[in-house]
mmCIF file of the N, C-alpha and C atoms, coordinates in Angstrom:
data_MODEL
# 
_entry.id   MODEL 
# 
loop_
_atom_site.group_PDB 
_atom_site.id 
_atom_site.type_symbol 
_atom_site.label_atom_id 
_atom_site.label_alt_id 
_atom_site.label_comp_id 
_atom_site.label_asym_id 
_atom_site.label_entity_id 
_atom_site.label_seq_id 
_atom_site.pdbx_PDB_ins_code 
_atom_site.Cartn_x 
_atom_site.Cartn_y 
_atom_site.Cartn_z 
_atom_site.occupancy 
_atom_site.B_iso_or_equiv 
_atom_site.pdbx_formal_charge 
_atom_site.auth_seq_id 
_atom_site.auth_comp_id 
_atom_site.auth_asym_id 
_atom_site.auth_atom_id 
_atom_site.pdbx_PDB_model_num 
ATOM 1   N N  . MET A 1 1  ? 0.950   -1.293 -0.150 1.00 0.00 ? 1  MET A N  1 
ATOM 2   C CA . MET A 1 1  ? -0.018  -0.308 0.245  1.00 0.00 ? 1  MET A CA 1 
ATOM 3   C C  . MET A 1 1  ? 1.027   1.250  -0.158 1.00 0.00 ? 1  MET A C  1 
ATOM 4   N N  . GLN A 1 2  ? 0.081   2.290  -0.759 1.00 0.00 ? 2  GLN A N  1 
ATOM 5   C CA . GLN A 1 2  ? 0.873   3.595  -0.656 1.00 0.00 ? 2  GLN A CA 1 
ATOM 6   C C  . GLN A 1 2  ? 0.909   4.865  0.126  1.00 0.00 ? 2  GLN A C  1 
ATOM 7   N N  . ASP A 1 3  ? 1.724   4.999  1.039  1.00 0.00 ? 3  ASP A N  1 
ATOM 8   C CA . ASP A 1 3  ? 1.655   6.093  2.030  1.00 0.00 ? 3  ASP A CA 1 
ATOM 9   C C  . ASP A 1 3  ? 1.162   7.453  0.563  1.00 0.00 ? 3  ASP A C  1 
ATOM 10  N N  . ASN A 1 4  ? -0.260  8.492  1.576  1.00 0.00 ? 4  ASN A N  1 
ATOM 11  C CA . ASN A 1 4  ? -0.651  9.088  0.997  1.00 0.00 ? 4  ASN A CA 1 
ATOM 12  C C  . ASN A 1 4  ? 0.585   10.814 1.508  1.00 0.00 ? 4  ASN A C  1 
ATOM 13  N N  . SER A 1 5  ? 0.239   11.358 0.487  1.00 0.00 ? 5  SER A N  1 
ATOM 14  C CA . SER A 1 5  ? 1.340   12.431 1.307  1.00 0.00 ? 5  SER A CA 1 
ATOM 15  C C  . SER A 1 5  ? 0.352   13.637 1.797  1.00 0.00 ? 5  SER A C  1 
ATOM 16  N N  . PRO A 1 6  ? 0.493   14.351 2.998  1.00 0.00 ? 6  PRO A N  1 
ATOM 17  C CA . PRO A 1 6  ? -0.410  15.541 3.572  1.00 0.00 ? 6  PRO A CA 1 
ATOM 18  C C  . PRO A 1 6  ? -0.582  16.577 2.079  1.00 0.00 ? 6  PRO A C  1 
ATOM 19  N N  . TYR A 1 7  ? 0.530   16.759 1.221  1.00 0.00 ? 7  TYR A N  1 
ATOM 20  C CA . TYR A 1 7  ? 0.464   17.374 0.132  1.00 0.00 ? 7  TYR A CA 1 
ATOM 21  C C  . TYR A 1 7  ? -1.197  17.078 -1.021 1.00 0.00 ? 7  TYR A C  1 
ATOM 22  N N  . ALA A 1 8  ? -0.720  15.764 -0.893 1.00 0.00 ? 8  ALA A N  1 
ATOM 23  C CA . ALA A 1 8  ? -2.097  15.331 -1.832 1.00 0.00 ? 8  ALA A CA 1 
ATOM 24  C C  . ALA A 1 8  ? -3.330  15.435 -1.571 1.00 0.00 ? 8  ALA A C  1 
ATOM 25  N N  . LEU A 1 9  ? -3.280  14.623 0.183  1.00 0.00 ? 9  LEU A N  1 
ATOM 26  C CA . LEU A 1 9  ? -5.194  15.271 0.482  1.00 0.00 ? 9  LEU A CA 1 
ATOM 27  C C  . LEU A 1 9  ? -5.048  17.004 0.532  1.00 0.00 ? 9  LEU A C  1 
ATOM 28  N N  . PHE A 1 10 ? -4.053  17.627 0.741  1.00 0.00 ? 10 PHE A N  1 
ATOM 29  C CA . PHE A 1 10 ? -4.292  18.934 0.874  1.00 0.00 ? 10 PHE A CA 1 
ATOM 30  C C  . PHE A 1 10 ? -4.967  19.375 -1.112 1.00 0.00 ? 10 PHE A C  1 
ATOM 31  N N  . LEU A 1 11 ? -4.586  18.758 -1.456 1.00 0.00 ? 11 LEU A N  1 
ATOM 32  C CA . LEU A 1 11 ? -4.843  19.130 -2.952 1.00 0.00 ? 11 LEU A CA 1 
ATOM 33  C C  . LEU A 1 11 ? -6.270  18.725 -2.936 1.00 0.00 ? 11 LEU A C  1 
ATOM 34  N N  . ILE A 1 12 ? -6.266  17.663 -2.567 1.00 0.00 ? 12 ILE A N  1 
ATOM 35  C CA . ILE A 1 12 ? -7.794  17.134 -2.999 1.00 0.00 ? 12 ILE A CA 1 
ATOM 36  C C  . ILE A 1 12 ? -8.864  17.736 -2.088 1.00 0.00 ? 12 ILE A C  1 
ATOM 37  N N  . LEU A 1 13 ? -8.653  18.850 -1.041 1.00 0.00 ? 13 LEU A N  1 
ATOM 38  C CA . LEU A 1 13 ? -9.519  19.130 0.201  1.00 0.00 ? 13 LEU A CA 1 
ATOM 39  C C  . LEU A 1 13 ? -9.894  20.754 -0.795 1.00 0.00 ? 13 LEU A C  1 
ATOM 40  N N  . ILE A 1 14 ? -8.716  21.144 -1.228 1.00 0.00 ? 14 ILE A N  1 
ATOM 41  C CA . ILE A 1 14 ? -8.742  22.388 -2.386 1.00 0.00 ? 14 ILE A CA 1 
ATOM 42  C C  . ILE A 1 14 ? -9.829  22.099 -3.293 1.00 0.00 ? 14 ILE A C  1 
ATOM 43  N N  . LEU A 1 15 ? -9.355  21.335 -4.352 1.00 0.00 ? 15 LEU A N  1 
ATOM 44  C CA . LEU A 1 15 ? -10.099 20.818 -5.256 1.00 0.00 ? 15 LEU A CA 1 
ATOM 45  C C  . LEU A 1 15 ? -11.603 20.861 -4.822 1.00 0.00 ? 15 LEU A C  1 
ATOM 46  N N  . LEU A 1 16 ? -12.138 19.918 -3.837 1.00 0.00 ? 16 LEU A N  1 
ATOM 47  C CA . LEU A 1 16 ? -13.039 19.870 -3.324 1.00 0.00 ? 16 LEU A CA 1 
ATOM 48  C C  . LEU A 1 16 ? -13.951 20.681 -3.209 1.00 0.00 ? 16 LEU A C  1 
ATOM 49  N N  . LEU A 1 17 ? -13.455 22.091 -2.085 1.00 0.00 ? 17 LEU A N  1 
ATOM 50  C CA . LEU A 1 17 ? -13.571 23.251 -1.864 1.00 0.00 ? 17 LEU A CA 1 
ATOM 51  C C  . LEU A 1 17 ? -14.153 24.313 -3.524 1.00 0.00 ? 17 LEU A C  1 
ATOM 52  N N  . LEU A 1 18 ? -12.976 24.307 -4.204 1.00 0.00 ? 18 LEU A N  1 
ATOM 53  C CA . LEU A 1 18 ? -13.599 25.141 -5.367 1.00 0.00 ? 18 LEU A CA 1 
ATOM 54  C C  . LEU A 1 18 ? -14.726 24.433 -6.596 1.00 0.00 ? 18 LEU A C  1 
ATOM 55  N N  . ALA A 1 19 ? -14.876 22.955 -6.086 1.00 0.00 ? 19 ALA A N  1 
ATOM 56  C CA . ALA A 1 19 ? -16.312 22.760 -6.872 1.00 0.00 ? 19 ALA A CA 1 
ATOM 57  C C  . ALA A 1 19 ? -17.572 22.662 -6.154 1.00 0.00 ? 19 ALA A C  1 
ATOM 58  N N  . SER A 1 20 ? -17.284 22.994 -4.794 1.00 0.00 ? 20 SER A N  1 
ATOM 59  C CA . SER A 1 20 ? -18.294 23.047 -4.194 1.00 0.00 ? 20 SER A CA 1 
ATOM 60  C C  . SER A 1 20 ? -18.895 24.596 -3.879 1.00 0.00 ? 20 SER A C  1 
ATOM 61  N N  . ASP A 1 21 ? -17.832 25.472 -4.362 1.00 0.00 ? 21 ASP A N  1 
ATOM 62  C CA . ASP A 1 21 ? -18.232 26.945 -3.640 1.00 0.00 ? 21 ASP A CA 1 
ATOM 63  C C  . ASP A 1 21 ? -18.185 27.821 -4.717 1.00 0.00 ? 21 ASP A C  1 
ATOM 64  N N  . PRO A 1 22 ? -18.992 28.276 -5.706 1.00 0.00 ? 22 PRO A N  1 
ATOM 65  C CA . PRO A 1 22 ? -18.364 28.862 -6.632 1.00 0.00 ? 22 PRO A CA 1 
ATOM 66  C C  . PRO A 1 22 ? -17.216 30.242 -6.056 1.00 0.00 ? 22 PRO A C  1 
ATOM 67  N N  . GLN A 1 23 ? -17.441 31.022 -4.960 1.00 0.00 ? 23 GLN A N  1 
ATOM 68  C CA . GLN A 1 23 ? -17.085 32.167 -5.285 1.00 0.00 ? 23 GLN A CA 1 
ATOM 69  C C  . GLN A 1 23 ? -15.541 31.053 -4.321 1.00 0.00 ? 23 GLN A C  1 
ATOM 70  N N  . ILE A 1 24 ? -15.306 30.307 -3.694 1.00 0.00 ? 24 ILE A N  1 
ATOM 71  C CA . ILE A 1 24 ? -14.019 30.274 -3.260 1.00 0.00 ? 24 ILE A CA 1 
ATOM 72  C C  . ILE A 1 24 ? -12.751 30.339 -3.636 1.00 0.00 ? 24 ILE A C  1 
ATOM 73  N N  . GLU A 1 25 ? -12.563 31.109 -5.096 1.00 0.00 ? 25 GLU A N  1 
ATOM 74  C CA . GLU A 1 25 ? -11.521 31.550 -5.737 1.00 0.00 ? 25 GLU A CA 1 
ATOM 75  C C  . GLU A 1 25 ? -10.962 33.010 -4.814 1.00 0.00 ? 25 GLU A C  1 
ATOM 76  N N  . GLN A 1 26 ? -12.177 33.842 -4.965 1.00 0.00 ? 26 GLN A N  1 
ATOM 77  C CA . GLN A 1 26 ? -12.132 35.297 -4.779 1.00 0.00 ? 26 GLN A CA 1 
ATOM 78  C C  . GLN A 1 26 ? -11.340 34.962 -2.979 1.00 0.00 ? 26 GLN A C  1 
ATOM 79  N N  . LYS A 1 27 ? -12.078 33.991 -2.498 1.00 0.00 ? 27 LYS A N  1 
ATOM 80  C CA . LYS A 1 27 ? -12.034 33.954 -0.770 1.00 0.00 ? 27 LYS A CA 1 
ATOM 81  C C  . LYS A 1 27 ? -10.591 33.461 -0.881 1.00 0.00 ? 27 LYS A C  1 
ATOM 82  N N  . PHE A 1 28 ? -10.354 32.720 -1.813 1.00 0.00 ? 28 PHE A N  1 
ATOM 83  C CA . PHE A 1 28 ? -8.799  31.965 -1.355 1.00 0.00 ? 28 PHE A CA 1 
ATOM 84  C C  . PHE A 1 28 ? -7.937  33.777 -1.416 1.00 0.00 ? 28 PHE A C  1 
ATOM 85  N N  . LYS A 1 29 ? -8.305  34.406 -2.800 1.00 0.00 ? 29 LYS A N  1 
ATOM 86  C CA . LYS A 1 29 ? -7.318  35.389 -2.825 1.00 0.00 ? 29 LYS A CA 1 
ATOM 87  C C  . LYS A 1 29 ? -7.306  36.352 -1.735 1.00 0.00 ? 29 LYS A C  1 
ATOM 88  N N  . LEU A 1 30 ? -8.278  36.609 -0.756 1.00 0.00 ? 30 LEU A N  1 
ATOM 89  C CA . LEU A 1 30 ? -8.336  37.419 -0.335 1.00 0.00 ? 30 LEU A CA 1 
ATOM 90  C C  . LEU A 1 30 ? -7.543  36.859 1.536  1.00 0.00 ? 30 LEU A C  1 
ATOM 91  N N  . LEU A 1 31 ? -7.620  35.799 1.533  1.00 0.00 ? 31 LEU A N  1 
ATOM 92  C CA . LEU A 1 31 ? -7.022  34.925 2.299  1.00 0.00 ? 31 LEU A CA 1 
ATOM 93  C C  . LEU A 1 31 ? -5.146  35.163 1.940  1.00 0.00 ? 31 LEU A C  1 
ATOM 94  N N  . MET A 1 32 ? -5.259  34.531 0.802  1.00 0.00 ? 32 MET A N  1 
ATOM 95  C CA . MET A 1 32 ? -3.698  35.154 0.490  1.00 0.00 ? 32 MET A CA 1 
ATOM 96  C C  . MET A 1 32 ? -3.299  36.060 0.417  1.00 0.00 ? 32 MET A C  1 
ATOM 97  N N  . GLY A 1 33 ? -4.043  37.238 0.567  1.00 0.00 ? 33 GLY A N  1 
ATOM 98  C CA . GLY A 1 33 ? -3.808  38.717 0.617  1.00 0.00 ? 33 GLY A CA 1 
ATOM 99  C C  . GLY A 1 33 ? -3.274  39.316 2.275  1.00 0.00 ? 33 GLY A C  1 
ATOM 100 N N  . VAL A 1 34 ? -4.016  38.396 3.183  1.00 0.00 ? 34 VAL A N  1 
ATOM 101 C CA . VAL A 1 34 ? -3.769  38.262 4.315  1.00 0.00 ? 34 VAL A CA 1 
ATOM 102 C C  . VAL A 1 34 ? -2.706  37.654 4.806  1.00 0.00 ? 34 VAL A C  1 
ATOM 103 N N  . LEU A 1 35 ? -2.650  36.789 4.129  1.00 0.00 ? 35 LEU A N  1 
ATOM 104 C CA . LEU A 1 35 ? -0.925  36.182 4.947  1.00 0.00 ? 35 LEU A CA 1 
ATOM 105 C C  . LEU A 1 35 ? 0.159   36.775 3.982  1.00 0.00 ? 35 LEU A C  1 
ATOM 106 N N  . GLU A 1 36 ? -0.038  37.292 3.140  1.00 0.00 ? 36 GLU A N  1 
ATOM 107 C CA . GLU A 1 36 ? 1.396   37.609 2.672  1.00 0.00 ? 36 GLU A CA 1 
ATOM 108 C C  . GLU A 1 36 ? 1.287   39.162 3.594  1.00 0.00 ? 36 GLU A C  1 
ATOM 109 N N  . LYS A 1 37 ? -0.157  39.846 3.683  1.00 0.00 ? 37 LYS A N  1 
ATOM 110 C CA . LYS A 1 37 ? 0.218   41.294 4.418  1.00 0.00 ? 37 LYS A CA 1 
ATOM 111 C C  . LYS A 1 37 ? 0.913   40.825 5.854  1.00 0.00 ? 37 LYS A C  1 
ATOM 112 N N  . THR A 1 38 ? 0.678   39.594 6.815  1.00 0.00 ? 38 THR A N  1 
ATOM 113 C CA . THR A 1 38 ? 1.440   38.775 7.762  1.00 0.00 ? 38 THR A CA 1 
ATOM 114 C C  . THR A 1 38 ? 2.849   38.814 7.832  1.00 0.00 ? 38 THR A C  1 
ATOM 115 N N  . SER A 1 39 ? 2.990   38.144 6.695  1.00 0.00 ? 39 SER A N  1 
ATOM 116 C CA . SER A 1 39 ? 4.357   37.411 6.246  1.00 0.00 ? 39 SER A CA 1 
ATOM 117 C C  . SER A 1 39 ? 4.785   39.611 6.078  1.00 0.00 ? 39 SER A C  1 
ATOM 118 N N  . VAL A 1 40 ? 4.636   40.207 5.588  1.00 0.00 ? 40 VAL A N  1 
ATOM 119 C CA . VAL A 1 40 ? 5.419   41.157 5.426  1.00 0.00 ? 40 VAL A CA 1 
ATOM 120 C C  . VAL A 1 40 ? 5.624   41.937 6.858  1.00 0.00 ? 40 VAL A C  1 
ATOM 121 N N  . SER A 1 41 ? 4.523   41.956 7.383  1.00 0.00 ? 41 SER A N  1 
ATOM 122 C CA . SER A 1 41 ? 4.327   42.317 9.021  1.00 0.00 ? 41 SER A CA 1 
ATOM 123 C C  . SER A 1 41 ? 5.698   41.690 10.083 1.00 0.00 ? 41 SER A C  1 
ATOM 124 N N  . LEU A 1 42 ? 5.475   40.843 9.806  1.00 0.00 ? 42 LEU A N  1 
ATOM 125 C CA . LEU A 1 42 ? 6.369   39.713 10.903 1.00 0.00 ? 42 LEU A CA 1 
ATOM 126 C C  . LEU A 1 42 ? 7.473   39.728 10.205 1.00 0.00 ? 42 LEU A C  1 
ATOM 127 N N  . SER A 1 43 ? 7.854   40.103 9.297  1.00 0.00 ? 43 SER A N  1 
ATOM 128 C CA . SER A 1 43 ? 9.377   40.474 8.725  1.00 0.00 ? 43 SER A CA 1 
ATOM 129 C C  . SER A 1 43 ? 10.052  41.847 9.095  1.00 0.00 ? 43 SER A C  1 
ATOM 130 N N  . SER A 1 44 ? 8.848   43.078 9.000  1.00 0.00 ? 44 SER A N  1 
ATOM 131 C CA . SER A 1 44 ? 9.567   43.831 9.718  1.00 0.00 ? 44 SER A CA 1 
ATOM 132 C C  . SER A 1 44 ? 9.296   43.913 11.144 1.00 0.00 ? 44 SER A C  1 
ATOM 133 N N  . PHE A 1 45 ? 8.465   43.118 11.648 1.00 0.00 ? 45 PHE A N  1 
ATOM 134 C CA . PHE A 1 45 ? 8.668   43.031 13.729 1.00 0.00 ? 45 PHE A CA 1 
ATOM 135 C C  . PHE A 1 45 ? 10.264  42.564 13.626 1.00 0.00 ? 45 PHE A C  1 
ATOM 136 N N  . GLN A 1 46 ? 10.284  41.279 12.950 1.00 0.00 ? 46 GLN A N  1 
ATOM 137 C CA . GLN A 1 46 ? 11.530  40.566 13.099 1.00 0.00 ? 46 GLN A CA 1 
ATOM 138 C C  . GLN A 1 46 ? 12.687  41.780 12.724 1.00 0.00 ? 46 GLN A C  1 
ATOM 139 N N  . ALA A 1 47 ? 13.070  42.535 11.817 1.00 0.00 ? 47 ALA A N  1 
ATOM 140 C CA . ALA A 1 47 ? 13.957  43.843 11.587 1.00 0.00 ? 47 ALA A CA 1 
ATOM 141 C C  . ALA A 1 47 ? 14.276  44.583 12.967 1.00 0.00 ? 47 ALA A C  1 
ATOM 142 N N  . GLY A 1 48 ? 12.882  45.009 13.208 1.00 0.00 ? 48 GLY A N  1 
ATOM 143 C CA . GLY A 1 48 ? 13.054  45.912 14.316 1.00 0.00 ? 48 GLY A CA 1 
ATOM 144 C C  . GLY A 1 48 ? 13.515  45.636 15.706 1.00 0.00 ? 48 GLY A C  1 
ATOM 145 N N  . ILE A 1 49 ? 13.098  43.862 16.309 1.00 0.00 ? 49 ILE A N  1 
ATOM 146 C CA . ILE A 1 49 ? 13.789  43.300 17.060 1.00 0.00 ? 49 ILE A CA 1 
ATOM 147 C C  . ILE A 1 49 ? 15.495  43.368 17.174 1.00 0.00 ? 49 ILE A C  1 
ATOM 148 N N  . ARG A 1 50 ? 15.624  42.515 15.659 1.00 0.00 ? 50 ARG A N  1 
ATOM 149 C CA . ARG A 1 50 ? 17.093  43.088 15.797 1.00 0.00 ? 50 ARG A CA 1 
ATOM 150 C C  . ARG A 1 50 ? 17.758  44.138 16.002 1.00 0.00 ? 50 ARG A C  1 
ATOM 151 N N  . ALA A 1 51 ? 16.950  45.554 15.313 1.00 0.00 ? 51 ALA A N  1 
ATOM 152 C CA . ALA A 1 51 ? 17.633  46.411 15.434 1.00 0.00 ? 51 ALA A CA 1 
ATOM 153 C C  . ALA A 1 51 ? 17.480  46.922 16.999 1.00 0.00 ? 51 ALA A C  1 
ATOM 154 N N  . LEU A 1 52 ? 16.574  46.514 17.660 1.00 0.00 ? 52 LEU A N  1 
ATOM 155 C CA . LEU A 1 52 ? 16.407  47.346 19.176 1.00 0.00 ? 52 LEU A CA 1 
ATOM 156 C C  . LEU A 1 52 ? 17.920  45.881 19.880 1.00 0.00 ? 52 LEU A C  1 
ATOM 157 N N  . ASN A 1 53 ? 17.781  44.915 19.266 1.00 0.00 ? 53 ASN A N  1 
ATOM 158 C CA . ASN A 1 53 ? 19.092  44.335 20.306 1.00 0.00 ? 53 ASN A CA 1 
ATOM 159 C C  . ASN A 1 53 ? 20.437  44.571 19.762 1.00 0.00 ? 53 ASN A C  1 
ATOM 160 N N  . VAL A 1 54 ? 20.328  45.037 18.778 1.00 0.00 ? 54 VAL A N  1 
ATOM 161 C CA . VAL A 1 54 ? 22.129  45.879 18.424 1.00 0.00 ? 54 VAL A CA 1 
ATOM 162 C C  . VAL A 1 54 ? 22.173  46.890 19.516 1.00 0.00 ? 54 VAL A C  1 
ATOM 163 N N  . SER A 1 55 ? 20.953  47.633 19.127 1.00 0.00 ? 55 SER A N  1 
ATOM 164 C CA . SER A 1 55 ? 21.140  48.914 20.260 1.00 0.00 ? 55 SER A CA 1 
ATOM 165 C C  . SER A 1 55 ? 21.341  49.055 21.793 1.00 0.00 ? 55 SER A C  1 
ATOM 166 N N  . LEU A 1 56 ? 20.718  47.595 21.783 1.00 0.00 ? 56 LEU A N  1 
ATOM 167 C CA . LEU A 1 56 ? 20.843  47.397 23.081 1.00 0.00 ? 56 LEU A CA 1 
ATOM 168 C C  . LEU A 1 56 ? 22.449  46.868 23.910 1.00 0.00 ? 56 LEU A C  1 
ATOM 169 N N  . GLN A 1 57 ? 22.741  46.081 22.752 1.00 0.00 ? 57 GLN A N  1 
ATOM 170 C CA . GLN A 1 57 ? 24.138  45.648 22.970 1.00 0.00 ? 57 GLN A CA 1 
ATOM 171 C C  . GLN A 1 57 ? 25.442  46.699 22.879 1.00 0.00 ? 57 GLN A C  1 
ATOM 172 N N  . GLU A 1 58 ? 25.124  47.461 22.490 1.00 0.00 ? 58 GLU A N  1 
ATOM 173 C CA . GLU A 1 58 ? 25.523  49.172 22.142 1.00 0.00 ? 58 GLU A CA 1 
ATOM 174 C C  . GLU A 1 58 ? 25.631  49.602 23.712 1.00 0.00 ? 58 GLU A C  1 
ATOM 175 N N  . ILE A 1 59 ? 24.084  49.709 23.823 1.00 0.00 ? 59 ILE A N  1 
ATOM 176 C CA . ILE A 1 59 ? 24.353  50.031 25.321 1.00 0.00 ? 59 ILE A CA 1 
ATOM 177 C C  . ILE A 1 59 ? 25.481  49.639 26.525 1.00 0.00 ? 59 ILE A C  1 
ATOM 178 N N  . TYR A 1 60 ? 24.540  48.357 26.019 1.00 0.00 ? 60 TYR A N  1 
ATOM 179 C CA . TYR A 1 60 ? 25.542  47.477 27.523 1.00 0.00 ? 60 TYR A CA 1 
ATOM 180 C C  . TYR A 1 60 ? 26.940  47.610 27.054 1.00 0.00 ? 60 TYR A C  1 
ATOM 181 N N  . ALA A 1 61 ? 27.491  47.658 26.210 1.00 0.00 ? 61 ALA A N  1 
ATOM 182 C CA . ALA A 1 61 ? 28.811  47.748 25.923 1.00 0.00 ? 61 ALA A CA 1 
ATOM 183 C C  . ALA A 1 61 ? 29.489  49.133 26.166 1.00 0.00 ? 61 ALA A C  1 
ATOM 184 N N  . LEU A 1 62 ? 28.728  50.253 26.477 1.00 0.00 ? 62 LEU A N  1 
ATOM 185 C CA . LEU A 1 62 ? 29.041  51.094 26.744 1.00 0.00 ? 62 LEU A CA 1 
ATOM 186 C C  . LEU A 1 62 ? 29.409  51.409 28.127 1.00 0.00 ? 62 LEU A C  1 
ATOM 187 N N  . GLN A 1 63 ? 28.148  50.695 29.028 1.00 0.00 ? 63 GLN A N  1 
ATOM 188 C CA . GLN A 1 63 ? 27.857  50.966 30.369 1.00 0.00 ? 63 GLN A CA 1 
ATOM 189 C C  . GLN A 1 63 ? 29.148  49.665 31.013 1.00 0.00 ? 63 GLN A C  1 
ATOM 190 N N  . GLN A 1 64 ? 29.498  49.164 30.230 1.00 0.00 ? 64 GLN A N  1 
ATOM 191 C CA . GLN A 1 64 ? 30.559  48.324 30.914 1.00 0.00 ? 64 GLN A CA 1 
ATOM 192 C C  . GLN A 1 64 ? 31.599  48.853 30.634 1.00 0.00 ? 64 GLN A C  1 
ATOM 193 N N  . GLN A 1 65 ? 31.996  49.562 29.530 1.00 0.00 ? 65 GLN A N  1 
ATOM 194 C CA . GLN A 1 65 ? 32.915  50.693 29.562 1.00 0.00 ? 65 GLN A CA 1 
ATOM 195 C C  . GLN A 1 65 ? 33.145  51.746 30.333 1.00 0.00 ? 65 GLN A C  1 
ATOM 196 N N  . MET A 1 66 ? 32.198  52.436 30.872 1.00 0.00 ? 66 MET A N  1 
ATOM 197 C CA . MET A 1 66 ? 31.976  53.061 31.462 1.00 0.00 ? 66 MET A CA 1 
ATOM 198 C C  . MET A 1 66 ? 32.205  53.164 33.016 1.00 0.00 ? 66 MET A C  1 
ATOM 199 N N  . GLN A 1 67 ? 31.866  51.641 33.252 1.00 0.00 ? 67 GLN A N  1 
ATOM 200 C CA . GLN A 1 67 ? 32.245  50.892 34.892 1.00 0.00 ? 67 GLN A CA 1 
ATOM 201 C C  . GLN A 1 67 ? 33.928  50.450 34.834 1.00 0.00 ? 67 GLN A C  1 
ATOM 202 N N  . ALA A 1 68 ? 34.533  49.640 33.870 1.00 0.00 ? 68 ALA A N  1 
ATOM 203 C CA . ALA A 1 68 ? 35.844  49.586 33.941 1.00 0.00 ? 68 ALA A CA 1 
ATOM 204 C C  . ALA A 1 68 ? 36.178  51.086 34.001 1.00 0.00 ? 68 ALA A C  1 
ATOM 205 N N  . GLY A 1 69 ? 36.455  52.264 33.338 1.00 0.00 ? 69 GLY A N  1 
ATOM 206 C CA . GLY A 1 69 ? 37.015  52.917 33.625 1.00 0.00 ? 69 GLY A CA 1 
ATOM 207 C C  . GLY A 1 69 ? 36.594  53.910 34.724 1.00 0.00 ? 69 GLY A C  1 
ATOM 208 N N  . GLY A 1 70 ? 35.567  53.925 35.770 1.00 0.00 ? 70 GLY A N  1 
ATOM 209 C CA . GLY A 1 70 ? 35.608  54.325 36.876 1.00 0.00 ? 70 GLY A CA 1 
ATOM 210 C C  . GLY A 1 70 ? 35.817  54.226 38.100 1.00 0.00 ? 70 GLY A C  1 
ATOM 211 N N  . LYS A 1 71 ? 36.843  52.904 37.968 1.00 0.00 ? 71 LYS A N  1 
ATOM 212 C CA . LYS A 1 71 ? 37.139  51.917 39.005 1.00 0.00 ? 71 LYS A CA 1 
ATOM 213 C C  . LYS A 1 71 ? 38.754  51.927 39.544 1.00 0.00 ? 71 LYS A C  1 
# 
C-alpha cells in the first residue's frame, strides 16, 4: 500500500472546495492577501527586534566601559 502525501490530501481538499463553492477562488485570494500582509508585517517586526537588540548591546557595552573606567 502506498503512503499518501499530506500535500496530496490538501490538494484534494482544495479541489473539493473549488467544486462546491463558486466564490471560493475570491475567498482564497482574500486569504492569500491577508497571509502575505502578515508575512510582511512579521518580517518588519523581526527586523525591528534585531535593530533593538543591536542598540541594547551597544548600550550594554558602553555601560561596561563606563564602569571599567570608573574603577
